[in-house]
VEXMINU-120532 format. One record per atom (N, C-alpha, C): residue number from 1; atom name; y, x negated, z. Coordinates in nm, 3 decimals. Example, Ala and Ser with C-alpha at 12.3 -4.5 7.8 and 13.67 -1.06 7.14 Angstrom:
! VEXMINU-120532
{1, N, {-0.569, -1.319, 0.780}},
{1, CA, {-0.450, -1.230, 0.780}},
{1, C, {-0.330, -1.320, 0.780}},
{2, N, {-0.225, -1.285, 0.708}},
{2, CA, {-0.106, -1.367, 0.714}},
{2, C, {0.003, -1.290, 0.787}},
//
This chain:
! VEXMINU-120532
{1, N, {3.702, -0.545, 0.913}},
{1, CA, {3.601, -0.645, 0.801}},
{1, C, {3.483, -0.712, 0.897}},
{2, N, {3.392, -0.723, 0.871}},
{2, CA, {3.292, -0.760, 0.890}},
{2, C, {3.252, -0.893, 0.986}},
{3, N, {3.216, -0.964, 1.005}},
{3, CA, {3.204, -1.124, 1.063}},
{3, C, {3.136, -1.196, 0.886}},
{4, N, {3.066, -1.143, 0.900}},
{4, CA, {2.962, -1.195, 0.777}},
{4, C, {3.116, -1.225, 0.651}},
{5, N, {3.167, -1.128, 0.609}},
{5, CA, {3.239, -1.106, 0.473}},
{5, C, {3.342, -1.219, 0.553}},
{6, N, {3.422, -1.176, 0.635}},
{6, CA, {3.497, -1.306, 0.712}},
{6, C, {3.457, -1.441, 0.721}},
{7, N, {3.290, -1.503, 0.695}},
{7, CA, {3.238, -1.615, 0.693}},
{7, C, {3.288, -1.660, 0.560}},
{8, N, {3.263, -1.496, 0.477}},
{8, CA, {3.231, -1.570, 0.357}},
{8, C, {3.439, -1.611, 0.290}},
{9, N, {3.500, -1.492, 0.348}},
{9, CA, {3.655, -1.535, 0.276}},
{9, C, {3.695, -1.610, 0.380}},
{10, N, {3.578, -1.779, 0.392}},
{10, CA, {3.646, -1.846, 0.473}},
{10, C, {3.741, -1.780, 0.634}},
{11, N, {3.787, -1.721, 0.634}},
{11, CA, {3.806, -1.700, 0.782}},
{11, C, {3.772, -1.707, 0.884}},
{12, N, {3.824, -1.773, 1.049}},
{12, CA, {3.815, -1.773, 1.124}},
{12, C, {3.733, -1.708, 1.249}},
{13, N, {3.568, -1.662, 1.260}},
{13, CA, {3.585, -1.588, 1.339}},
{13, C, {3.473, -1.642, 1.429}},
{14, N, {3.389, -1.598, 1.533}},
{14, CA, {3.309, -1.647, 1.573}},
{14, C, {3.197, -1.604, 1.594}},
{15, N, {3.096, -1.632, 1.546}},
{15, CA, {3.033, -1.535, 1.541}},
{15, C, {2.829, -1.535, 1.709}},
{16, N, {2.810, -1.466, 1.716}},
{16, CA, {2.745, -1.478, 1.776}},
{16, C, {2.612, -1.471, 1.789}},
{17, N, {2.565, -1.548, 1.862}},
{17, CA, {2.393, -1.594, 1.831}},
{17, C, {2.328, -1.578, 1.681}},
{18, N, {2.270, -1.411, 1.786}},
{18, CA, {2.217, -1.362, 1.693}},
{18, C, {2.246, -1.361, 1.520}},
{19, N, {2.399, -1.375, 1.539}},
{19, CA, {2.430, -1.318, 1.407}},
{19, C, {2.398, -1.430, 1.291}},
{20, N, {2.433, -1.626, 1.342}},
{20, CA, {2.450, -1.686, 1.308}},
{20, C, {2.237, -1.705, 1.285}},
{21, N, {2.192, -1.668, 1.343}},
{21, CA, {2.034, -1.680, 1.359}},
{21, C, {2.008, -1.581, 1.215}},
{22, N, {2.053, -1.473, 1.228}},
{22, CA, {2.017, -1.422, 1.140}},
{22, C, {2.101, -1.490, 0.994}},
{23, N, {2.215, -1.485, 0.977}},
{23, CA, {2.248, -1.576, 0.821}},
{23, C, {2.181, -1.682, 0.840}},
{24, N, {2.158, -1.762, 0.918}},
{24, CA, {2.047, -1.910, 0.847}},
{24, C, {1.880, -1.845, 0.845}},
{25, N, {1.835, -1.751, 0.868}},
{25, CA, {1.723, -1.655, 0.872}},
{25, C, {1.742, -1.633, 0.696}},
{26, N, {1.873, -1.517, 0.630}},
{26, CA, {1.884, -1.520, 0.529}},
{26, C, {1.909, -1.667, 0.448}},
{27, N, {1.988, -1.741, 0.434}},
{27, CA, {1.949, -1.878, 0.382}},
{27, C, {1.791, -1.953, 0.396}},
{28, N, {1.754, -1.960, 0.479}},
{28, CA, {1.624, -2.024, 0.433}},
{28, C, {1.515, -1.937, 0.341}},
{29, N, {1.560, -1.815, 0.423}},
{29, CA, {1.434, -1.730, 0.255}},
{29, C, {1.544, -1.759, 0.127}},
{30, N, {1.638, -1.733, 0.142}},
{30, CA, {1.677, -1.801, -0.014}},
{30, C, {1.650, -1.920, -0.083}},
{31, N, {1.693, -2.045, 0.022}},
{31, CA, {1.644, -2.140, -0.052}},
{31, C, {1.483, -2.136, -0.049}},
{32, N, {1.362, -2.034, -0.004}},
{32, CA, {1.208, -2.052, 0.016}},
{32, C, {1.241, -1.977, -0.108}},
{33, N, {1.276, -1.843, -0.148}},
{33, CA, {1.272, -1.809, -0.278}},
{33, C, {1.315, -1.876, -0.412}},
{34, N, {1.445, -1.958, -0.381}},
{34, CA, {1.466, -2.086, -0.514}},
{34, C, {1.346, -2.169, -0.491}},
{35, N, {1.275, -2.210, -0.408}},
{35, CA, {1.156, -2.286, -0.446}},
{35, C, {1.064, -2.257, -0.531}},
{36, N, {1.072, -2.093, -0.467}},
{36, CA, {0.930, -2.032, -0.574}},
{36, C, {0.907, -2.017, -0.670}},
{37, N, {1.033, -2.002, -0.717}},
{37, CA, {1.054, -1.966, -0.870}},
{37, C, {1.038, -2.075, -0.946}},
{38, N, {1.058, -2.218, -0.857}},
{38, CA, {1.007, -2.338, -0.916}},
{38, C, {0.914, -2.402, -0.914}},
{39, N, {0.816, -2.289, -0.805}},
{39, CA, {0.676, -2.321, -0.841}},
{39, C, {0.678, -2.412, -0.724}},
{40, N, {0.767, -2.447, -0.643}},
{40, CA, {0.748, -2.606, -0.554}},
{40, C, {0.726, -2.585, -0.390}},
{41, N, {0.611, -2.418, -0.384}},
{41, CA, {0.602, -2.410, -0.266}},
{41, C, {0.406, -2.363, -0.314}},
{42, N, {0.349, -2.424, -0.231}},
{42, CA, {0.224, -2.347, -0.210}},
{42, C, {0.137, -2.261, -0.228}},
{43, N, {0.223, -2.182, -0.165}},
{43, CA, {0.156, -2.016, -0.255}},
{43, C, {0.189, -2.008, -0.417}},
{44, N, {0.308, -2.011, -0.473}},
{44, CA, {0.360, -2.087, -0.630}},
{44, C, {0.284, -2.131, -0.685}},
{45, N, {0.233, -2.234, -0.625}},
{45, CA, {0.108, -2.324, -0.765}},
{45, C, {-0.045, -2.279, -0.691}},
{46, N, {-0.047, -2.179, -0.585}},
{46, CA, {-0.183, -2.115, -0.597}},
{46, C, {-0.139, -1.992, -0.690}},
{47, N, {-0.065, -1.932, -0.672}},
{47, CA, {-0.044, -1.828, -0.759}},
{47, C, {-0.020, -1.884, -0.923}},
{48, N, {0.002, -2.036, -0.978}},
{48, CA, {0.043, -2.008, -1.070}},
{48, C, {-0.130, -2.090, -1.093}},
{49, N, {-0.210, -2.161, -1.045}},
{49, CA, {-0.383, -2.191, -1.017}},
{49, C, {-0.424, -2.099, -1.087}},
{50, N, {-0.407, -1.954, -0.995}},
{50, CA, {-0.546, -1.863, -1.040}},
{50, C, {-0.461, -1.801, -1.170}},
{51, N, {-0.355, -1.844, -1.188}},
{51, CA, {-0.258, -1.693, -1.288}},
{51, C, {-0.355, -1.793, -1.446}},
{52, N, {-0.383, -1.933, -1.404}},
{52, CA, {-0.406, -2.023, -1.525}},
{52, C, {-0.543, -1.969, -1.554}},
{53, N, {-0.625, -1.988, -1.480}},
{53, CA, {-0.752, -1.961, -1.436}},
{53, C, {-0.811, -1.797, -1.520}},
{54, N, {-0.742, -1.696, -1.459}},
{54, CA, {-0.702, -1.559, -1.531}},
{54, C, {-0.694, -1.566, -1.683}},
{55, N, {-0.593, -1.667, -1.694}},
{55, CA, {-0.591, -1.666, -1.922}},
{55, C, {-0.736, -1.806, -1.959}},
{56, N, {-0.721, -1.832, -1.926}},
{56, CA, {-0.859, -1.878, -1.913}},
{56, C, {-0.981, -1.801, -1.985}},
{57, N, {-0.964, -1.717, -1.869}},
{57, CA, {-1.126, -1.638, -1.848}},
{57, C, {-1.097, -1.537, -1.979}},
{58, N, {-0.984, -1.467, -1.968}},
{58, CA, {-0.963, -1.350, -2.108}},
{58, C, {-0.937, -1.459, -2.261}},
{59, N, {-0.882, -1.566, -2.230}},
{59, CA, {-0.945, -1.646, -2.341}},
{59, C, {-1.024, -1.641, -2.399}},
{60, N, {-1.140, -1.700, -2.323}},
{60, CA, {-1.283, -1.713, -2.328}},
{60, C, {-1.344, -1.554, -2.354}},
{61, N, {-1.333, -1.453, -2.286}},
{61, CA, {-1.389, -1.350, -2.301}},
{61, C, {-1.353, -1.292, -2.523}},
{62, N, {-1.225, -1.332, -2.555}},
{62, CA, {-1.171, -1.262, -2.640}},
{62, C, {-1.189, -1.325, -2.748}},
{63, N, {-1.266, -1.478, -2.722}},
{63, CA, {-1.351, -1.565, -2.809}},
{63, C, {-1.494, -1.518, -2.855}},
{64, N, {-1.558, -1.478, -2.720}},
{64, CA, {-1.720, -1.363, -2.780}},
{64, C, {-1.664, -1.261, -2.825}},
{65, N, {-1.569, -1.211, -2.773}},
{65, CA, {-1.572, -1.013, -2.821}},
{65, C, {-1.565, -1.090, -3.005}},
{66, N, {-1.469, -1.163, -3.006}},
{66, CA, {-1.466, -1.215, -3.225}},
{66, C, {-1.567, -1.318, -3.247}},
{67, N, {-1.655, -1.371, -3.174}},
{67, CA, {-1.788, -1.422, -3.225}},
{67, C, {-1.897, -1.293, -3.244}},
{68, N, {-1.853, -1.208, -3.103}},
{68, CA, {-2.017, -1.093, -3.166}},
{68, C, {-1.917, -1.017, -3.301}},
{69, N, {-1.820, -0.955, -3.276}},
{69, CA, {-1.791, -0.881, -3.425}},
{69, C, {-1.849, -0.972, -3.561}},
{70, N, {-1.819, -1.069, -3.567}},
{70, CA, {-1.838, -1.138, -3.656}},
{70, C, {-1.982, -1.120, -3.674}},
{71, N, {-2.046, -1.170, -3.602}},
{71, CA, {-2.215, -1.116, -3.631}},
{71, C, {-2.254, -1.057, -3.653}},
{72, N, {-2.184, -0.924, -3.613}},
{72, CA, {-2.239, -0.782, -3.576}},
{72, C, {-2.175, -0.786, -3.758}},
{73, N, {-2.058, -0.822, -3.841}},
{73, CA, {-2.019, -0.809, -3.938}},
{73, C, {-2.093, -0.891, -4.041}},
{74, N, {-2.164, -0.960, -4.021}},
{74, CA, {-2.209, -1.122, -4.144}},
{74, C, {-2.376, -0.975, -4.102}},
{75, N, {-2.406, -0.917, -3.996}},
{75, CA, {-2.591, -0.905, -4.012}},
{75, C, {-2.522, -0.817, -4.049}},
{76, N, {-2.409, -0.674, -4.080}},
{76, CA, {-2.420, -0.576, -4.198}},
{76, C, {-2.411, -0.630, -4.333}},
{77, N, {-2.350, -0.703, -4.346}},
{77, CA, {-2.340, -0.751, -4.479}},
{77, C, {-2.487, -0.820, -4.520}},
{78, N, {-2.547, -0.893, -4.483}},
{78, CA, {-2.695, -0.868, -4.504}},
{78, C, {-2.787, -0.758, -4.495}},
{79, N, {-2.742, -0.733, -4.416}},
{79, CA, {-2.879, -0.528, -4.480}},
{79, C, {-2.794, -0.534, -4.602}},
{80, N, {-2.668, -0.478, -4.608}},
{80, CA, {-2.660, -0.441, -4.696}},
{80, C, {-2.726, -0.524, -4.816}},
{81, N, {-2.693, -0.637, -4.844}},
{81, CA, {-2.754, -0.736, -4.930}},
{81, C, {-2.891, -0.648, -4.964}},
{82, N, {-2.953, -0.684, -4.877}},
{82, CA, {-3.070, -0.649, -4.897}},
{82, C, {-3.150, -0.548, -4.916}},
{83, N, {-3.085, -0.457, -4.901}},
{83, CA, {-3.083, -0.292, -4.933}},
{83, C, {-3.053, -0.294, -5.100}},
{84, N, {-2.950, -0.397, -5.123}},
{84, CA, {-2.954, -0.342, -5.228}},
{84, C, {-3.018, -0.379, -5.341}},
{85, N, {-3.101, -0.530, -5.298}},
{85, CA, {-3.171, -0.564, -5.338}},
{85, C, {-3.343, -0.516, -5.410}},
{86, N, {-3.390, -0.448, -5.333}},
{86, CA, {-3.479, -0.337, -5.339}},
{86, C, {-3.460, -0.294, -5.438}},
//
């Protein structure tokens, strides 16, 4: 049984300095990832800001495309009505 398993199972054993540092490193990484998921780290906030900016740009672009589509549709209708009156 490895020392990590013994530690998890509650069996007492002495860990070497490297082993205890590795366990602390893993725990720190888990804490950081948990904070990252919650959006509480600087990197997560930057990512969320960037994502919001991209979503806004895409929404603006979609709105412009829709406006152009409506303008072309209205222009076609106006041209067709003009031709019909001739």
